[in-house]
ChimeraX commands (.cxc) that place a marker at each C-alpha (Angstrom):
marker #1 position -0.11,-10.33,-14.88 radius 0.5
marker #1 position 1.05,-10.25,-11.28 radius 0.5
marker #1 position 1.57,-7.33,-8.91 radius 0.5
marker #1 position 2.47,-6.80,-5.26 radius 0.5
marker #1 position 0.27,-6.28,-2.21 radius 0.5
marker #1 position 1.27,-5.71,1.40 radius 0.5
marker #1 position 0.89,-8.53,3.90 radius 0.5
marker #1 position 1.44,-8.69,7.67 radius 0.5
marker #1 position 2.33,-11.83,9.59 radius 0.5
marker #1 position 2.30,-10.00,12.93 radius 0.5
marker #1 position 2.10,-6.48,14.38 radius 0.5
marker #1 position 5.82,-5.74,14.18 radius 0.5
marker #1 position 5.53,-3.23,11.32 radius 0.5
marker #1 position 3.62,-0.86,13.58 radius 0.5
marker #1 position 6.64,-0.75,15.90 radius 0.5
marker #1 position 9.39,-0.83,13.27 radius 0.5
marker #1 position 8.13,1.91,10.94 radius 0.5
marker #1 position 6.93,5.43,11.60 radius 0.5
marker #1 position 3.83,4.57,9.58 radius 0.5
marker #1 position 2.91,0.99,8.78 radius 0.5
marker #1 position 0.96,0.09,5.66 radius 0.5
marker #1 position -2.31,-1.74,6.12 radius 0.5
marker #1 position -2.53,-5.35,4.90 radius 0.5
marker #1 position -3.77,-5.66,1.34 radius 0.5
marker #1 position -2.50,-2.36,-0.09 radius 0.5
marker #1 position -1.02,-2.29,-3.57 radius 0.5
marker #1 position 2.72,-1.87,-3.14 radius 0.5
marker #1 position 5.95,-0.91,-4.87 radius 0.5
marker #1 position 9.56,-0.93,-3.76 radius 0.5
marker #1 position 9.35,2.82,-3.16 radius 0.5
marker #1 position 13.08,3.55,-3.12 radius 0.5
marker #1 position 12.28,6.83,-4.91 radius 0.5
marker #1 position 10.83,8.15,-1.63 radius 0.5
marker #1 position 14.38,8.52,-0.34 radius 0.5
marker #1 position 15.49,10.77,-3.22 radius 0.5
marker #1 position 15.70,13.82,-0.92 radius 0.5
marker #1 position 17.49,11.96,1.86 radius 0.5
marker #1 position 21.03,10.92,2.55 radius 0.5
marker #1 position 20.49,7.24,3.35 radius 0.5
marker #1 position 23.73,6.96,5.28 radius 0.5
marker #1 position 22.46,9.57,7.76 radius 0.5
marker #1 position 19.03,8.07,8.40 radius 0.5
marker #1 position 18.32,6.86,11.93 radius 0.5
marker #1 position 15.65,5.03,13.87 radius 0.5
marker #1 position 12.38,4.25,12.13 radius 0.5
marker #1 position 13.37,6.19,9.01 radius 0.5
marker #1 position 16.41,3.96,8.68 radius 0.5
marker #1 position 14.22,0.88,9.14 radius 0.5
marker #1 position 11.92,2.07,6.33 radius 0.5
marker #1 position 14.91,2.56,4.05 radius 0.5
marker #1 position 16.51,-0.76,4.86 radius 0.5
marker #1 position 13.51,-3.07,4.71 radius 0.5
marker #1 position 10.26,-1.36,3.74 radius 0.5
marker #1 position 8.00,-1.66,0.71 radius 0.5
marker #1 position 5.74,1.34,0.07 radius 0.5
marker #1 position 1.97,0.85,0.42 radius 0.5
marker #1 position 0.29,3.08,-2.14 radius 0.5
marker #1 position -2.92,3.88,-0.31 radius 0.5
marker #1 position -1.39,4.97,2.99 radius 0.5
marker #1 position 2.24,5.65,1.97 radius 0.5
marker #1 position 3.12,3.46,4.94 radius 0.5
marker #1 position 5.78,0.78,4.91 radius 0.5
marker #1 position 5.49,-2.99,4.95 radius 0.5
marker #1 position 8.23,-5.52,5.61 radius 0.5
marker #1 position 6.59,-8.09,3.34 radius 0.5
marker #1 position 4.55,-8.07,0.16 radius 0.5
marker #1 position 2.77,-10.89,-1.62 radius 0.5
marker #1 position 2.61,-11.64,-5.31 radius 0.5
marker #1 position -0.99,-11.74,-6.51 radius 0.5
marker #1 position -2.78,-12.14,-9.82 radius 0.5
marker #1 position -3.93,-8.82,-11.28 radius 0.5
marker #1 position -5.83,-7.63,-14.33 radius 0.5
marker #1 position -5.01,-4.81,-16.73 radius 0.5
marker #1 position -7.76,-2.83,-14.99 radius 0.5
marker #1 position -5.96,-3.39,-11.67 radius 0.5
marker #1 position -2.70,-2.20,-13.18 radius 0.5
marker #1 position -4.35,0.94,-14.53 radius 0.5
marker #1 position -5.88,1.70,-11.15 radius 0.5
marker #1 position -2.53,1.19,-9.41 radius 0.5
marker #1 position -0.75,3.49,-11.86 radius 0.5
marker #1 position -3.40,6.16,-11.29 radius 0.5
marker #1 position -3.08,5.78,-7.51 radius 0.5
marker #1 position 0.69,6.11,-7.53 radius 0.5
marker #1 position 0.59,9.06,-9.96 radius 0.5
marker #1 position -1.83,10.88,-7.66 radius 0.5
marker #1 position 0.46,10.27,-4.68 radius 0.5
marker #1 position 3.48,11.53,-6.60 radius 0.5
marker #1 position 1.68,14.80,-7.35 radius 0.5
marker #1 position 0.30,15.20,-3.83 radius 0.5
marker #1 position 3.33,14.17,-1.78 radius 0.5
marker #1 position 6.51,13.90,-3.86 radius 0.5
marker #1 position 6.66,17.12,-5.85 radius 0.5
marker #1 position 5.68,15.84,-9.29 radius 0.5
marker #1 position 5.41,18.89,-11.57 radius 0.5
marker #1 position 2.24,17.65,-13.29 radius 0.5
marker #1 position 0.03,14.61,-13.77 radius 0.5
marker #1 position 1.68,13.67,-17.07 radius 0.5
marker #1 position 5.16,13.47,-15.53 radius 0.5
marker #1 position 3.75,11.66,-12.51 radius 0.5
marker #1 position 2.06,9.06,-14.67 radius 0.5
marker #1 position 5.28,8.37,-16.61 radius 0.5
marker #1 position 7.13,7.77,-13.36 radius 0.5
marker #1 position 4.27,5.68,-11.97 radius 0.5
marker #1 position 4.25,3.48,-15.08 radius 0.5
marker #1 position 7.96,2.88,-14.66 radius 0.5
marker #1 position 7.64,2.02,-10.98 radius 0.5
marker #1 position 4.72,-0.36,-11.50 radius 0.5
marker #1 position 6.53,-2.08,-14.35 radius 0.5
marker #1 position 9.47,-2.61,-12.01 radius 0.5
marker #1 position 7.20,-4.04,-9.32 radius 0.5
marker #1 position 5.67,-6.41,-11.89 radius 0.5
marker #1 position 9.16,-7.51,-12.96 radius 0.5
marker #1 position 9.77,-8.78,-9.43 radius 0.5
marker #1 position 6.81,-11.16,-9.68 radius 0.5
marker #1 position 8.75,-14.00,-11.24 radius 0.5
marker #1 position 7.21,-16.55,-8.88 radius 0.5
marker #1 position 3.58,-17.72,-8.84 radius 0.5
marker #1 position 0.84,-15.88,-6.97 radius 0.5
marker #1 position 1.11,-16.51,-3.25 radius 0.5
marker #1 position 4.87,-16.04,-2.94 radius 0.5
marker #1 position 5.98,-13.59,-0.27 radius 0.5
marker #1 position 8.78,-11.10,-0.99 radius 0.5
marker #1 position 11.06,-9.11,1.33 radius 0.5
marker #1 position 13.57,-6.37,0.50 radius 0.5
marker #1 position 16.91,-5.37,2.00 radius 0.5
marker #1 position 18.50,-2.05,1.00 radius 0.5
marker #1 position 21.94,-0.61,1.51 radius 0.5
marker #1 position 23.71,2.56,0.37 radius 0.5
marker #1 position 27.23,2.09,-0.96 radius 0.5
marker #1 position 29.36,4.63,-2.81 radius 0.5
marker #1 position 26.38,6.68,-3.96 radius 0.5
marker #1 position 24.40,3.63,-5.03 radius 0.5
marker #1 position 21.23,2.22,-3.49 radius 0.5
marker #1 position 21.29,-1.56,-3.63 radius 0.5
marker #1 position 18.14,-3.61,-3.20 radius 0.5
marker #1 position 18.13,-7.34,-2.55 radius 0.5
marker #1 position 14.78,-9.12,-2.87 radius 0.5
marker #1 position 14.07,-12.50,-1.31 radius 0.5
marker #1 position 11.06,-14.56,-2.30 radius 0.5
marker #1 position 9.49,-17.54,-0.55 radius 0.5
marker #1 position 6.98,-19.88,-2.18 radius 0.5
marker #1 position 4.71,-22.28,-0.27 radius 0.5
marker #1 position 4.37,-25.88,-1.31 radius 0.5
marker #1 position 1.06,-26.97,-2.75 radius 0.5
marker #1 position -1.61,-26.88,-0.07 radius 0.5
marker #1 position 0.45,-24.79,2.34 radius 0.5
marker #1 position -0.34,-21.19,3.12 radius 0.5
marker #1 position -2.73,-18.79,1.44 radius 0.5
marker #1 position -2.38,-15.74,-0.73 radius 0.5
marker #1 position -4.93,-13.98,1.48 radius 0.5
marker #1 position -3.23,-14.01,4.86 radius 0.5
marker #1 position -0.55,-15.42,7.21 radius 0.5
marker #1 position -0.09,-19.09,7.95 radius 0.5
marker #1 position 2.19,-21.33,9.98 radius 0.5
marker #1 position 4.14,-22.02,6.78 radius 0.5
marker #1 position 5.13,-18.36,6.35 radius 0.5
marker #1 position 6.03,-17.94,10.01 radius 0.5
marker #1 position 8.14,-21.09,10.17 radius 0.5
marker #1 position 9.91,-20.49,6.85 radius 0.5
marker #1 position 10.79,-16.79,7.04 radius 0.5
marker #1 position 14.52,-17.51,6.87 radius 0.5
marker #1 position 14.41,-19.69,3.78 radius 0.5
marker #1 position 13.86,-17.00,1.17 radius 0.5
marker #1 position 15.46,-17.26,-2.22 radius 0.5
marker #1 position 17.48,-14.29,-3.30 radius 0.5
marker #1 position 16.89,-11.94,-6.20 radius 0.5
marker #1 position 19.41,-9.12,-6.53 radius 0.5
marker #1 position 18.50,-5.71,-7.87 radius 0.5
marker #1 position 20.80,-2.74,-8.25 radius 0.5
marker #1 position 19.73,0.87,-8.62 radius 0.5
marker #1 position 22.76,2.20,-10.42 radius 0.5
marker #1 position 23.98,5.74,-11.11 radius 0.5
marker #1 position 23.81,7.03,-14.69 radius 0.5
marker #1 position 25.38,4.73,-17.26 radius 0.5
marker #1 position 24.93,6.39,-20.61 radius 0.5
marker #1 position 23.40,9.49,-22.12 radius 0.5
marker #1 position 20.13,7.88,-23.15 radius 0.5
marker #1 position 19.58,6.38,-19.71 radius 0.5
marker #1 position 20.51,9.66,-18.04 radius 0.5
marker #1 position 17.96,11.55,-20.14 radius 0.5
marker #1 position 15.28,9.01,-19.30 radius 0.5
marker #1 position 16.16,9.22,-15.64 radius 0.5
marker #1 position 16.00,13.00,-15.64 radius 0.5
marker #1 position 12.68,13.02,-17.48 radius 0.5
marker #1 position 10.99,10.43,-15.29 radius 0.5
marker #1 position 12.57,10.73,-11.88 radius 0.5
marker #1 position 14.94,13.65,-11.37 radius 0.5
marker #1 position 12.50,16.33,-12.54 radius 0.5
marker #1 position 9.61,14.46,-11.03 radius 0.5
marker #1 position 11.03,14.08,-7.54 radius 0.5
marker #1 position 13.36,17.13,-7.65 radius 0.5
marker #1 position 16.01,14.90,-6.22 radius 0.5
marker #1 position 19.61,15.79,-5.46 radius 0.5
marker #1 position 20.79,12.67,-7.24 radius 0.5
marker #1 position 19.64,10.65,-10.22 radius 0.5
marker #1 position 19.38,6.98,-10.98 radius 0.5
marker #1 position 19.14,5.17,-14.26 radius 0.5
marker #1 position 16.97,2.19,-15.06 radius 0.5
marker #1 position 17.29,-0.68,-12.65 radius 0.5
marker #1 position 19.03,-3.93,-13.45 radius 0.5
marker #1 position 17.83,-7.20,-11.94 radius 0.5
marker #1 position 19.71,-10.45,-11.51 radius 0.5
marker #1 position 17.85,-13.56,-10.45 radius 0.5
marker #1 position 19.84,-16.23,-8.69 radius 0.5
marker #1 position 19.32,-19.75,-10.07 radius 0.5
marker #1 position 18.71,-22.64,-7.68 radius 0.5
marker link #1:1,2 radius 0.2
marker link #1:2,3 radius 0.2
marker link #1:3,4 radius 0.2
marker link #1:4,5 radius 0.2
marker link #1:5,6 radius 0.2
marker link #1:6,7 radius 0.2
marker link #1:7,8 radius 0.2
marker link #1:8,9 radius 0.2
marker link #1:9,10 radius 0.2
marker link #1:10,11 radius 0.2
marker link #1:11,12 radius 0.2
marker link #1:12,13 radius 0.2
marker link #1:13,14 radius 0.2
marker link #1:14,15 radius 0.2
marker link #1:15,16 radius 0.2
marker link #1:16,17 radius 0.2
marker link #1:17,18 radius 0.2
marker link #1:18,19 radius 0.2
marker link #1:19,20 radius 0.2
marker link #1:20,21 radius 0.2
marker link #1:21,22 radius 0.2
marker link #1:22,23 radius 0.2
marker link #1:23,24 radius 0.2
marker link #1:24,25 radius 0.2
marker link #1:25,26 radius 0.2
marker link #1:26,27 radius 0.2
marker link #1:27,28 radius 0.2
marker link #1:28,29 radius 0.2
marker link #1:29,30 radius 0.2
marker link #1:30,31 radius 0.2
marker link #1:31,32 radius 0.2
marker link #1:32,33 radius 0.2
marker link #1:33,34 radius 0.2
marker link #1:34,35 radius 0.2
marker link #1:35,36 radius 0.2
marker link #1:36,37 radius 0.2
marker link #1:37,38 radius 0.2
marker link #1:38,39 radius 0.2
marker link #1:39,40 radius 0.2
marker link #1:40,41 radius 0.2
marker link #1:41,42 radius 0.2
marker link #1:42,43 radius 0.2
marker link #1:43,44 radius 0.2
marker link #1:44,45 radius 0.2
marker link #1:45,46 radius 0.2
marker link #1:46,47 radius 0.2
marker link #1:47,48 radius 0.2
marker link #1:48,49 radius 0.2
marker link #1:49,50 radius 0.2
marker link #1:50,51 radius 0.2
marker link #1:51,52 radius 0.2
marker link #1:52,53 radius 0.2
marker link #1:53,54 radius 0.2
marker link #1:54,55 radius 0.2
marker link #1:55,56 radius 0.2
marker link #1:56,57 radius 0.2
marker link #1:57,58 radius 0.2
marker link #1:58,59 radius 0.2
marker link #1:59,60 radius 0.2
marker link #1:60,61 radius 0.2
marker link #1:61,62 radius 0.2
marker link #1:62,63 radius 0.2
marker link #1:63,64 radius 0.2
marker link #1:64,65 radius 0.2
marker link #1:65,66 radius 0.2
marker link #1:66,67 radius 0.2
marker link #1:67,68 radius 0.2
marker link #1:68,69 radius 0.2
marker link #1:69,70 radius 0.2
marker link #1:70,71 radius 0.2
marker link #1:71,72 radius 0.2
marker link #1:72,73 radius 0.2
marker link #1:73,74 radius 0.2
marker link #1:74,75 radius 0.2
marker link #1:75,76 radius 0.2
marker link #1:76,77 radius 0.2
marker link #1:77,78 radius 0.2
marker link #1:78,79 radius 0.2
marker link #1:79,80 radius 0.2
marker link #1:80,81 radius 0.2
marker link #1:81,82 radius 0.2
marker link #1:82,83 radius 0.2
marker link #1:83,84 radius 0.2
marker link #1:84,85 radius 0.2
marker link #1:85,86 radius 0.2
marker link #1:86,87 radius 0.2
marker link #1:87,88 radius 0.2
marker link #1:88,89 radius 0.2
marker link #1:89,90 radius 0.2
marker link #1:90,91 radius 0.2
marker link #1:91,92 radius 0.2
marker link #1:92,93 radius 0.2
marker link #1:93,94 radius 0.2
marker link #1:94,95 radius 0.2
marker link #1:95,96 radius 0.2
marker link #1:96,97 radius 0.2
marker link #1:97,98 radius 0.2
marker link #1:98,99 radius 0.2
marker link #1:99,100 radius 0.2
marker link #1:100,101 radius 0.2
marker link #1:101,102 radius 0.2
marker link #1:102,103 radius 0.2
marker link #1:103,104 radius 0.2
marker link #1:104,105 radius 0.2
marker link #1:105,106 radius 0.2
marker link #1:106,107 radius 0.2
marker link #1:107,108 radius 0.2
marker link #1:108,109 radius 0.2
marker link #1:109,110 radius 0.2
marker link #1:110,111 radius 0.2
marker link #1:111,112 radius 0.2
marker link #1:112,113 radius 0.2
marker link #1:113,114 radius 0.2
marker link #1:114,115 radius 0.2
marker link #1:115,116 radius 0.2
marker link #1:116,117 radius 0.2
marker link #1:117,118 radius 0.2
marker link #1:118,119 radius 0.2
marker link #1:119,120 radius 0.2
marker link #1:120,121 radius 0.2
marker link #1:121,122 radius 0.2
marker link #1:122,123 radius 0.2
marker link #1:123,124 radius 0.2
marker link #1:124,125 radius 0.2
marker link #1:125,126 radius 0.2
marker link #1:126,127 radius 0.2
marker link #1:127,128 radius 0.2
marker link #1:128,129 radius 0.2
marker link #1:129,130 radius 0.2
marker link #1:130,131 radius 0.2
marker link #1:131,132 radius 0.2
marker link #1:132,133 radius 0.2
marker link #1:133,134 radius 0.2
marker link #1:134,135 radius 0.2
marker link #1:135,136 radius 0.2
marker link #1:136,137 radius 0.2
marker link #1:137,138 radius 0.2
marker link #1:138,139 radius 0.2
marker link #1:139,140 radius 0.2
marker link #1:140,141 radius 0.2
marker link #1:141,142 radius 0.2
marker link #1:142,143 radius 0.2
marker link #1:143,144 radius 0.2
marker link #1:144,145 radius 0.2
marker link #1:145,146 radius 0.2
marker link #1:146,147 radius 0.2
marker link #1:147,148 radius 0.2
marker link #1:148,149 radius 0.2
marker link #1:149,150 radius 0.2
marker link #1:150,151 radius 0.2
marker link #1:151,152 radius 0.2
marker link #1:152,153 radius 0.2
marker link #1:153,154 radius 0.2
marker link #1:154,155 radius 0.2
marker link #1:155,156 radius 0.2
marker link #1:156,157 radius 0.2
marker link #1:157,158 radius 0.2
marker link #1:158,159 radius 0.2
marker link #1:159,160 radius 0.2
marker link #1:160,161 radius 0.2
marker link #1:161,162 radius 0.2
marker link #1:162,163 radius 0.2
marker link #1:163,164 radius 0.2
marker link #1:164,165 radius 0.2
marker link #1:165,166 radius 0.2
marker link #1:166,167 radius 0.2
marker link #1:167,168 radius 0.2
marker link #1:168,169 radius 0.2
marker link #1:169,170 radius 0.2
marker link #1:170,171 radius 0.2
marker link #1:171,172 radius 0.2
marker link #1:172,173 radius 0.2
marker link #1:173,174 radius 0.2
marker link #1:174,175 radius 0.2
marker link #1:175,176 radius 0.2
marker link #1:176,177 radius 0.2
marker link #1:177,178 radius 0.2
marker link #1:178,179 radius 0.2
marker link #1:179,180 radius 0.2
marker link #1:180,181 radius 0.2
marker link #1:181,182 radius 0.2
marker link #1:182,183 radius 0.2
marker link #1:183,184 radius 0.2
marker link #1:184,185 radius 0.2
marker link #1:185,186 radius 0.2
marker link #1:186,187 radius 0.2
marker link #1:187,188 radius 0.2
marker link #1:188,189 radius 0.2
marker link #1:189,190 radius 0.2
marker link #1:190,191 radius 0.2
marker link #1:191,192 radius 0.2
marker link #1:192,193 radius 0.2
marker link #1:193,194 radius 0.2
marker link #1:194,195 radius 0.2
marker link #1:195,196 radius 0.2
marker link #1:196,197 radius 0.2
marker link #1:197,198 radius 0.2
marker link #1:198,199 radius 0.2
marker link #1:199,200 radius 0.2
marker link #1:200,201 radius 0.2
marker link #1:201,202 radius 0.2
marker link #1:202,203 radius 0.2
marker link #1:203,204 radius 0.2
marker link #1:204,205 radius 0.2
marker link #1:205,206 radius 0.2
view
């Protein structure tokens, strides 16, 4: 299986975000962190985190880029446990059981973004339109022999604008079953003022 880890090509994250994630942290999209906010009213570094930040699970800092890496089932279990603990400690999860359900869902979503081989770098762009958070993911793969899954290279720096697009929508409730699932896993968990149903992903073909 493949999961996401933060990566830094330069020091810009430390200036863009209130708290930057360290390189090499397990990561998720982390859109749930904005459940208490009104995205349209965010400003400054908080707005930057909403618009273009992945969530590093160890620090709860933000990273502009993440990298797809190979992971084991043991890794996945450890990542789920880490996220569940953070949801209890920092996001108002009512108990460990509810937190783990939500963490499983979030990690599964992160894994679903890893449609390219290990080593690909992914960026996210978010917007808030008519009560809906929209996430667009762009992935860039190096050619054979170019770049490394362990750190930055001239390939990544010179090719940052050539990312392929993967579109993901976080949609409002669309059915009773999905609404119940959303309430059970996210609304009660995060005590949010709005709910979202399962996410739908569209991958552009090239």
